[in-house]
C-alpha positions in Angstrom: -14.3 -33.8 111.0 -16.3 -30.6 111.9 -19.1 -29.4 109.5 -17.2 -27.1 108.2 -14.0 -28.7 107.0 -15.4 -29.6 103.8 -16.4 -25.9 103.2 -12.6 -25.1 103.7 -11.2 -27.9 101.7 -12.9 -26.7 99.3 -11.8 -23.7 99.2 -8.2 -25.6 99.6 -8.8 -26.7 96.1 -10.0 -23.7 94.6 -6.4 -22.5 95.6 -5.2 -25.6 93.6 -6.9 -25.2 90.7 -5.3 -22.1 89.5 -1.5 -23.3 88.8 -2.9 -26.9 87.5 -0.3 -27.6 84.6 2.0 -24.3 85.5 3.9 -26.3 88.9 6.5 -28.3 86.6 6.9 -32.0 88.5 5.5 -30.5 91.8 2.0 -30.9 92.2 -0.4 -28.0 92.7 -1.8 -27.9 96.2 -3.8 -25.8 97.9 -3.8 -24.3 101.3 -6.1 -22.3 103.4 -5.6 -21.5 106.9 -8.4 -20.4 109.5 -8.4 -19.2 112.6 -11.7 -18.9 114.9 -13.5 -19.6 111.7 -11.7 -17.0 109.7 -9.3 -17.5 106.9 -6.0 -15.9 107.4 -3.9 -17.1 104.8 -4.2 -18.7 101.6 -1.9 -19.8 98.4 -1.6 -22.3 95.8 1.9 -23.7 94.7 4.1 -21.4 92.9 4.7 -21.2 88.9 7.7 -23.7 88.1 7.1 -25.8 91.8 7.8 -23.4 94.0 7.3 -22.0 97.0 5.3 -24.5 98.5 1.2 -23.8 99.3 1.9 -24.4 103.0 4.5 -21.9 103.2 3.3 -18.8 101.7 0.1 -19.5 103.4 1.6 -19.8 106.7 3.4 -16.3 106.1 0.3 -14.5 104.8 -1.2 -15.9 108.0 1.4 -14.8 110.5 1.6 -15.1 114.1 -2.4 -15.7 113.6 -1.2 -19.3 112.2 -0.3 -20.1 116.1 -3.7 -22.8 117.1 -4.6 -22.3 113.8 -6.2 -25.1 111.1 -4.6 -25.6 108.1 -6.3 -27.3 104.9 -3.9 -28.8 102.5 -5.6 -30.9 99.4 -2.1 -33.4 99.4 -0.4 -34.2 102.5 2.9 -31.9 103.9 5.9 -32.8 102.5 8.6 -34.7 105.1 11.6 -34.7 103.1 14.2 -31.5 102.3 14.7 -30.6 99.0 15.3 -27.3 97.8 13.6 -26.1 100.6 12.4 -27.6 104.2 9.7 -30.0 104.5 6.2 -28.1 105.1 5.2 -30.5 107.5 8.1 -28.9 109.5 6.4 -25.6 109.1 3.8 -26.1 109.7 5.2 -27.6 112.9 7.1 -24.5 113.7 4.4 -22.2 113.1 2.2 -23.5 115.9 -1.0 -24.9 114.3 -3.0 -26.7 116.0 -4.9 -29.0 113.0 -4.0 -30.2 110.1 -6.7 -31.1 107.5 -5.7 -33.1 104.3 -7.1 -35.0 101.4 -5.3 -37.3 100.0 -1.6 -38.7 101.3 1.1 -38.2 99.2 2.4 -41.2 97.7 6.1 -39.9 96.6 8.3 -42.2 98.4 10.2 -39.4 99.9 6.8 -38.7 102.4 4.2 -41.5 101.9 2.7 -40.9 105.0 5.4 -39.2 107.1 4.5 -35.9 106.9 1.1 -37.3 108.8 3.3 -38.9 111.2 5.9 -35.9 112.0 2.5 -33.8 112.6 1.2 -36.3 115.2 3.9 -36.6 116.9 4.3 -32.8 117.1 0.9 -33.1 119.2 -1.4 -31.9 115.7 -4.4 -33.7 115.3 -4.6 -34.3 111.9 -7.5 -35.6 109.9 -7.5 -37.1 106.6 -9.2 -38.1 103.7 -11.7 -35.0 103.4 -13.2 -34.7 99.8 -10.6 -37.4 98.8 -12.2 -38.2 95.4 -12.5 -34.7 94.2 -8.7 -33.8 95.5 -7.6 -37.1 93.6 -9.1 -35.5 90.2 -7.2 -32.5 90.4 -3.7 -34.0 91.5 -4.6 -37.0 89.0 -2.0 -36.0 86.8 0.8 -36.1 90.2 -0.5 -39.5 91.3 -0.1 -40.8 88.3 3.1 -40.3 87.7 4.0 -41.4 90.8 2.3 -44.0 91.0 2.0 -46.0 87.6 5.1 -44.4 86.4 2.8 -42.7 83.5 0.9 -39.6 82.7 -2.5 -38.4 83.7 -3.5 -38.3 79.6 -6.6 -36.2 78.4 -7.3 -37.2 75.0 -9.4 -34.1 73.3 -11.5 -35.2 70.3 -13.8 -32.7 68.2 -15.9 -34.4 66.1 -18.7 -33.7 63.4 -22.4 -34.5 64.3 -21.3 -37.8 61.8 -18.5 -39.0 63.8 -15.8 -37.5 61.7 -12.6 -35.9 62.3 -11.8 -34.2 59.4 -13.5 -34.2 55.7 -11.3 -36.0 54.1 -7.8 -37.8 54.9 -5.0 -34.9 55.1 -7.3 -32.2 55.0 -7.4 -29.3 57.5 -11.0 -29.1 59.0 -12.4 -26.6 61.5 -15.1 -28.4 63.2 -16.4 -26.6 66.8 -16.6 -23.2 67.4 -15.5 -20.1 69.5 -16.7 -21.1 72.9 -15.5 -24.7 72.3 -12.0 -23.7 71.1 -12.1 -21.3 74.0 -12.4 -24.5 76.0 -9.9 -26.4 75.0 -7.5 -23.6 75.3 -8.1 -23.6 79.0 -7.7 -27.1 78.9 -3.9 -26.5 77.4 -3.5 -24.3 80.2 -4.0 -27.0 82.9 -1.9 -29.1 80.9 1.9 -30.2 82.1 2.2 -30.9 78.0 0.2 -31.1 74.6 1.1 -34.4 71.9 -0.1 -34.3 68.9 1.4 -37.3 66.0 3.6 -36.6 62.9 0.7 -36.7 60.6 -1.3 -34.4 62.6 1.8 -32.0 62.7 2.3 -32.1 58.7 -1.7 -31.4 57.7 -2.7 -29.0 60.4 1.0 -27.0 61.6 -0.4 -26.1 64.6 1.3 -23.9 67.4 0.0 -25.8 70.0 -0.2 -22.8 72.5 -2.9 -21.2 74.4 -4.3 -18.3 73.2 -7.0 -17.6 75.5 -6.5 -13.9 77.0 -4.8 -14.1 80.1 -3.7 -16.9 80.0 -1.2 -16.5 77.5 1.8 -17.4 79.1 0.3 -20.8 80.3 1.3 -22.8 76.8 2.4 -26.5 78.1 5.2 -27.9 76.3 4.7 -29.2 72.5 5.2 -33.1 71.9 5.4 -34.3 68.8 5.3 -38.5 68.4 7.8 -38.8 65.0 9.9 -41.9 64.5 12.1 -39.6 62.3 11.4 -36.0 62.9 13.5 -35.0 60.2 11.1 -34.1 57.7 9.3 -31.8 60.5 12.1 -29.1 60.7 9.9 -26.0 59.1 7.0 -26.7 61.5 6.0 -23.1 62.5 6.4 -24.4 66.5 10.0 -24.8 66.0 10.1 -21.1 65.8 9.0 -20.8 69.6 10.4 -24.0 70.7 13.3 -21.2 73.1 10.4 -19.8 74.7 8.1 -22.9 74.5 9.8 -26.2 74.7 9.1 -28.7 71.9 10.0 -32.5 72.8 10.2 -35.0 69.8 9.1 -38.4 70.7 11.4 -40.8 68.3 13.8 -43.4 67.6 17.0 -41.2 66.4 19.2 -38.6 68.6 18.9 -34.9 68.4 17.9 -31.6 69.9 15.5 -32.0 72.2 14.8 -35.7 71.3 13.4 -37.9 73.6 14.8 -41.3 71.8 12.2 -44.2 72.5 12.0 -48.1 71.9 10.9 -49.6 68.9 7.8 -51.6 68.1 8.1 -54.5 65.7 6.8 -52.6 62.8 9.3 -49.6 63.9 7.3 -46.9 65.6 7.7 -45.1 68.5 6.9 -47.1 71.4 4.0 -45.2 73.1 4.5 -47.4 76.5 8.2 -46.4 76.9 7.1 -42.8 75.3 4.7 -42.4 78.2 7.7 -43.5 80.4 10.0 -41.4 79.2 7.4 -38.4 79.4 6.8 -38.8 82.9 10.3 -39.4 84.0 10.5 -35.8 82.7 8.0 -34.2 85.1 5.4 -34.5 82.8 1.9 -35.2 85.1 -0.7 -33.8 83.2 -0.7 -35.0 79.1 -3.6 -33.4 76.8 -3.5 -35.6 73.2 -5.1 -33.4 70.3 -3.7 -36.2 67.6 -5.8 -38.0 64.5 -7.0 -40.9 64.1 -4.2 -42.7 64.2 -2.4 -41.7 67.7 -5.8 -41.5 69.0 -6.9 -45.6 68.3 -3.3 -46.3 69.2 -3.4 -44.5 72.4 -6.8 -46.0 73.2 -6.1 -49.1 72.0 -3.0 -49.8 74.1 -5.0 -48.3 77.2 -3.1 -45.0 77.7 -6.2 -42.8 77.6 -7.7 -41.9 81.1 -10.0 -39.2 80.1 -11.7 -38.3 77.0 -13.2 -34.9 75.8 -15.3 -35.4 72.8 -16.4 -32.1 71.2 -19.1 -33.0 68.4 -19.9 -30.1 66.4 -23.2 -29.9 65.0 -22.7 -30.5 60.5 -22.1 -33.8 58.9 -18.8 -34.2 57.0 -20.2 -36.9 55.1 -18.6 -40.1 53.4 -14.7 -40.0 52.3 -14.1 -38.2 55.8 -12.2 -39.7 58.7 -13.9 -41.6 61.2 -13.0 -41.1 65.1 -12.6 -44.0 66.8 -15.6 -43.2 68.7 -16.1 -47.1 69.0 -13.1 -47.6 71.2 -15.1 -45.7 74.3 -17.0 -48.5 75.8 -18.6 -47.8 78.5 -17.1 -50.9 80.7 -14.0 -48.8 80.3 -15.1 -45.0 80.6 -18.1 -43.0 82.5 -19.6 -40.6 80.7 -19.2 -38.0 83.4 -20.1 -34.0 82.1 -22.1 -32.5 79.2 -21.6 -29.4 78.6 -23.3 -27.4 75.0 -21.0 -24.8 74.3 -22.4 -22.4 71.7 -23.7 -24.5 68.2 -21.2 -27.4 70.3 -21.6 -29.9 72.5 -19.0 -31.5 74.8 -19.3 -34.9 76.4 -16.3 -36.0 79.1 -16.0 -39.5 79.7 -13.9 -40.9 82.9 -11.4 -44.0 83.0 -14.0 -46.4 84.7 -11.8 -48.1 88.1 
């Protein structure tokens, strides 16, 4: 590994972050191509999943790709799909060296990309900034390796740990800076999920309304055993532009029929598998106490973003399931001050 490999891989990771949540079933890969220490090509996987980062970066580099080094955040694909393999494109371009962060777990590649490059006489270096890349590709990796999305639970709570002032009462807890942060989280998610109770009380749009990111709203998912009572939801008015899916027990348009639990509720484990099968890798949850507790108890949460407001809501409020954020399951990793609010991130302990 050259001293500059980490620096150029950081640039590749920065490229990949640009389209998180917007590349459908494909990972948002970043690629940087350098020649004589100068960047001659850079790209990220296109919106919707194509074109791939490597082919775009090679096109930018042109003849300068010959003898160059390519930095790619995920092993170049080796299978023929809608487009030829990226490993083949790198070989044909004459690159001399390929540096990657993470091996692709997809059975269609799973090391074959690296092997093809080496067989063509290209030097291959792997595992550069792997931990950072695994975090960025967590949705794709989780979907392939575990058969479920990487799931991020967002909880907005009062200073005394309440989700709302009273059952069934919509309560504003966080301020402008925190709300903007949440909208950026939405922009980086493949889908956003709530339960039927939150849908009835808040009637949210669940769109991204951050300036410049309005076209990055995620698929909206509502967990509802019987969605019949939710046919007046505001989000349904925009379902042609931004899909709305129901995890449910009943067939219907945009209904994902799931297994049923012993108490006739949607089986959340099965629902997660269904979402992964539909290409959902990064799932954001903005549910209330019931869905949050349910997912935590089933060990289906990988990351928690806890935003604490400055006010107390007092007795009678709906308590957040903070007791389920135990240090043996989650590590506190980041703390931010957002106006009057405090954001703390917890990541699943390995």
